[in-house]
Structure formats: structure tokens, C-alpha cells
C-alpha positions as CSV (number, residue, x, y, z in Angstrom):
1,X,46.0,78.5,-21.3
2,X,43.2,76.3,-22.1
3,X,39.6,77.3,-22.8
4,X,38.8,75.9,-19.3
5,X,41.3,78.1,-17.4
6,X,42.8,81.6,-17.6
7,X,46.4,81.8,-16.4
8,X,47.8,84.3,-18.9
9,X,49.1,87.8,-18.3
10,X,45.8,89.0,-19.8
11,X,43.9,87.4,-16.9
12,X,46.1,89.3,-14.5
13,X,45.7,92.7,-16.2
14,X,43.4,95.3,-14.7
15,X,39.9,95.5,-16.1
16,X,39.3,99.2,-15.4
17,X,36.7,100.8,-17.6
18,X,35.5,97.6,-19.4
19,X,31.8,97.9,-18.4
20,X,29.8,97.7,-21.6
21,X,29.4,94.3,-23.2
22,X,30.0,94.5,-26.9
23,X,27.7,91.8,-28.3
24,X,29.2,91.0,-31.7
25,X,27.3,90.0,-34.8
26,X,28.0,86.5,-36.1
27,X,29.9,88.0,-39.1
28,X,31.8,90.9,-37.5
29,X,34.8,89.7,-39.6
30,X,34.3,89.1,-43.3
31,X,35.4,85.8,-44.9
32,X,38.5,87.4,-46.2
33,X,39.4,88.9,-42.8
34,X,38.8,85.5,-41.2
35,X,41.1,83.9,-43.8
36,X,43.8,86.5,-43.0
37,X,43.6,86.0,-39.3
38,X,43.8,82.2,-39.6
39,X,46.8,82.5,-42.0
40,X,48.5,84.8,-39.5
41,X,48.1,82.1,-36.8
42,X,49.6,79.4,-39.0
43,X,52.5,81.7,-40.1
44,X,53.2,82.6,-36.5
45,X,53.7,78.9,-35.7
46,X,55.6,78.0,-38.9
47,X,58.0,80.8,-38.5
48,X,59.1,79.4,-35.2
49,X,59.7,75.8,-36.3
50,X,61.3,77.0,-39.5
51,X,63.5,79.5,-37.6
52,X,62.6,82.6,-39.5
53,X,61.2,86.0,-38.8
54,X,57.8,87.4,-39.7
55,X,56.7,91.0,-40.1
56,X,55.2,92.3,-36.8
57,X,53.0,94.9,-38.4
58,X,49.2,95.1,-38.6
59,X,47.9,93.7,-42.0
60,X,45.1,96.3,-41.8
61,X,43.7,99.0,-39.5
62,X,41.0,96.7,-38.1
63,X,43.6,94.3,-36.9
64,X,45.4,97.0,-35.0
65,X,42.5,97.4,-32.5
66,X,43.2,95.8,-29.1
67,X,41.1,92.6,-28.6
68,X,41.2,89.5,-26.4
69,X,41.3,86.2,-28.3
70,X,42.0,82.5,-27.9
71,X,43.8,80.3,-30.4
72,X,43.0,76.6,-30.3
73,X,45.0,74.0,-32.2
74,X,43.9,70.6,-33.4
75,X,46.0,67.8,-34.9
76,X,44.0,65.1,-36.6
77,X,40.8,66.2,-34.8
78,X,42.5,66.1,-31.4
79,X,43.2,69.1,-29.2
80,X,46.9,70.1,-29.5
81,X,47.0,73.3,-27.6
82,X,45.0,76.4,-26.6
83,X,46.2,79.8,-25.2
84,X,44.4,83.1,-25.0
85,X,44.1,86.6,-23.6
86,X,40.8,87.4,-21.9
87,X,41.5,91.1,-22.0
88,X,42.3,93.4,-24.9
89,X,45.9,94.1,-23.9
90,X,47.4,94.0,-27.4
91,X,46.4,94.7,-31.0
92,X,44.4,91.9,-32.5
93,X,47.2,90.8,-34.9
94,X,49.7,90.6,-32.1
95,X,47.2,88.7,-29.9
96,X,46.8,86.2,-32.7
97,X,50.5,85.8,-33.2
98,X,51.3,85.5,-29.5
99,X,48.4,83.1,-28.6
100,X,49.1,80.9,-31.7
101,X,52.7,80.5,-30.6
102,X,51.6,80.0,-27.0
103,X,49.2,77.3,-28.0
104,X,51.8,75.6,-30.1
105,X,54.8,75.8,-27.8
106,X,53.7,76.8,-24.3
107,X,50.6,74.8,-23.4
108,X,51.9,72.8,-20.5
109,X,49.6,69.9,-21.3
110,X,51.5,69.1,-24.5
111,X,55.0,68.8,-25.9
112,X,55.9,71.7,-28.2
113,X,54.7,71.3,-31.7
114,X,57.3,69.8,-34.0
115,X,58.0,70.8,-37.6
116,X,56.2,67.8,-39.1
117,X,53.1,68.5,-37.0
118,X,53.0,72.3,-37.7
119,X,52.0,71.7,-41.3
120,X,49.1,69.5,-40.3
121,X,47.6,71.7,-37.6
122,X,44.1,73.1,-37.8
123,X,43.4,76.4,-36.2
124,X,40.3,77.8,-34.5
125,X,40.1,81.4,-33.3
126,X,37.8,82.9,-30.7
127,X,37.7,86.7,-30.9
128,X,36.4,88.0,-27.6
129,X,34.3,91.0,-26.7
130,X,35.0,93.2,-23.7
131,X,34.1,91.8,-20.3
132,X,31.0,92.9,-18.3
133,X,30.3,92.2,-14.6
134,X,26.9,90.5,-14.2
135,X,24.8,88.7,-11.7
136,X,24.7,84.9,-11.9
137,X,21.1,84.9,-13.3
138,X,22.1,87.0,-16.2
139,X,24.5,84.4,-17.6
140,X,23.2,83.0,-20.9
141,X,24.2,79.6,-22.0
142,X,25.3,79.6,-25.7
143,X,25.9,83.3,-25.7
144,X,28.3,84.1,-22.8
145,X,31.7,83.0,-21.9
146,X,32.6,83.3,-18.2
147,X,35.4,84.8,-16.1
148,X,35.1,84.2,-12.4
149,X,37.5,85.9,-10.0
150,X,38.1,85.8,-6.2
151,X,41.1,86.0,-3.9
152,X,43.5,86.5,-6.8
153,X,42.3,83.4,-8.6
154,X,40.6,83.5,-12.0
155,X,39.0,80.8,-14.2
156,X,37.7,81.2,-17.7
157,X,35.4,79.2,-19.9
158,X,34.6,80.0,-23.5
159,X,30.9,80.2,-24.7
160,X,31.0,76.9,-26.5
161,X,32.1,74.9,-23.5
162,X,28.8,74.4,-21.7
163,X,27.1,73.5,-25.0
164,X,29.7,70.9,-25.7
165,X,29.1,69.3,-22.3
166,X,25.4,69.9,-22.0
167,X,25.7,72.1,-18.8
168,X,23.0,74.3,-17.4
169,X,23.8,77.7,-15.9
170,X,24.6,76.5,-12.4
171,X,27.0,73.8,-13.7
172,X,28.7,76.4,-16.0
173,X,29.2,78.6,-13.0
174,X,30.5,75.8,-10.8
175,X,32.9,74.5,-13.5
176,X,34.3,78.0,-14.0
177,X,34.9,78.2,-10.3
178,X,36.6,74.8,-10.4
179,X,39.0,76.0,-13.1
180,X,39.9,79.0,-11.0
181,X,40.8,76.7,-8.1
182,X,37.9,78.1,-6.1
183,X,35.1,76.3,-4.2
184,X,32.3,75.3,-6.6
185,X,29.9,77.6,-4.8
186,X,32.2,80.6,-4.9
187,X,29.9,82.2,-7.5
188,X,27.3,82.4,-4.7
189,X,29.7,83.8,-2.1
190,X,31.3,86.9,-3.3
191,X,33.2,85.9,-6.4
192,X,33.1,88.4,-9.3
193,X,31.3,87.1,-12.3
194,X,32.1,88.6,-15.7
195,X,30.8,87.6,-19.2
196,X,31.9,88.0,-22.7
197,X,30.9,86.9,-26.2
198,X,33.1,85.4,-28.8
199,X,33.1,85.1,-32.6
200,X,34.5,81.6,-33.3
201,X,35.8,80.4,-36.7
202,X,38.4,78.1,-38.0
203,X,40.1,76.5,-40.9
204,X,37.2,74.1,-41.4
205,X,34.8,77.0,-42.0
206,X,36.8,78.1,-45.0
207,X,36.6,74.8,-46.9
């Protein structure tokens, strides 16, 4: 799925018990851990196009903790795919493997990544906190991502999206409703509003 919408199995999972928003420090993951996670995303994609297996075991204990995450791919500075799980339904290392492969081969906006492209991809990872239900006025631009739900529909926007577009809070809420296929004012008429934070890093940060 794209950062603008949430159609994955994670979005359909139950959110029971996820009530305390875990605000992460900017450096929750060390430079070495970031490097490992990015390498894992690249290896997950390359192993498919090169038709070989990879070890499906946690590289370290920290990566065995269930976390939601999005993998975004760029090719020559252009978006090439993005898929994510909003909820922590799998250990982080599995989430990275699955979302990287999903972004490369299952994003319906793009053709599957070819072998020649796979070696040129740049990866950006967004590691998500737990979700917390809030009132609209509690949404903080630049800090929170949004998940809005109503009548079985869900839309998700990552924290960086309103900053990239210069949106205020109301526009952020409206655009998340739009991505859910809901009326733009659904956030004012009973839709559930949940927020999360994300630690975002990519290949460019390691140069």
C-alpha cells in the first residue's frame, strides 16, 4: 500500500489493547541497526529477482519484537513502490522483509521491479509506534501519522505527508478520509481517529 492509503492485512487486524502511544526518540535505532534493517530490505528484494532463498530468522533480539512499518522504494529519485503494515502483526524483521517485497512486486501502481532496477533502488523505512485513539484537535502536524476508520474503510497517512504538502490539521484529516474512500468530513461525523509516530530513515542517511 502507499503511504496515502492502508489496504494491507495489517489495516484489517484487530487493534485490541493498543491504547498507549509510544513516542519514539529520533534515534531509537542505532546507526548500525538502521544499516542492518536497510540491508535486510534490499536483500529481501534481491533474493526474489535472483531466485534464491534468504534466512527467515531475526538478526537480533530487538528485531524480533512485533512492529508496524512501511517500506518505500525510490528509483532515480522517483517513487517506485510503498507497502506497509500499520499494526504490529509480525516481528520487525519479518515486517521489513514482507513490506520490502510488497513494495517491489505488489504495489498496483507500478510494474514489478526488474532485476536491473533492483540493484538501483533506494530504500526508506518508517518504523511505526503503536496506535492511539485521539480527538481531532490532538493531532499534531509533523509528529503524528493518521489512521481514520469508519464503516469498514481505513485510510492511513504517514507523519511526513502533511509536511511535504504544506497541509494544516484539518486538511490532513480530510485527506486521510479521502484515502479511506470516506466523505472528507467523516472525521467530524463519527469516524475513529488514531495516531502514531514513526522513525524514518533511508539509504541516503547512511552516506
